[in-house]
C-alpha positions in Angstrom: 288.8 2.7 50.0 290.8 -0.5 50.0 293.8 1.4 48.7 294.1 3.5 51.9 293.9 0.4 54.0 296.6 -1.4 52.0 298.7 1.7 52.1 298.5 2.0 55.9 299.5 -1.7 56.3 302.5 -1.2 53.9 303.5 2.0 55.8 303.4 0.2 59.2 305.4 -2.7 57.7 308.0 -0.2 56.4 308.2 1.6 59.7 308.7 -1.7 61.5 311.5 -2.6 59.1 313.1 0.8 59.6 313.1 0.2 63.4 314.8 -3.2 62.9 317.5 -1.7 60.7 318.0 1.1 63.3 318.6 -1.5 66.0 321.0 -3.5 63.8 323.0 -0.4 62.9 323.2 0.6 66.6 326.7 -0.2 67.9 
């Protein structure tokens, strides 16, 4: 199931981006 693996990688990338945004939005 390559789709699952690709989905997991995308999910991790999205989570990382969310954390970065959170840090930037932090005053």
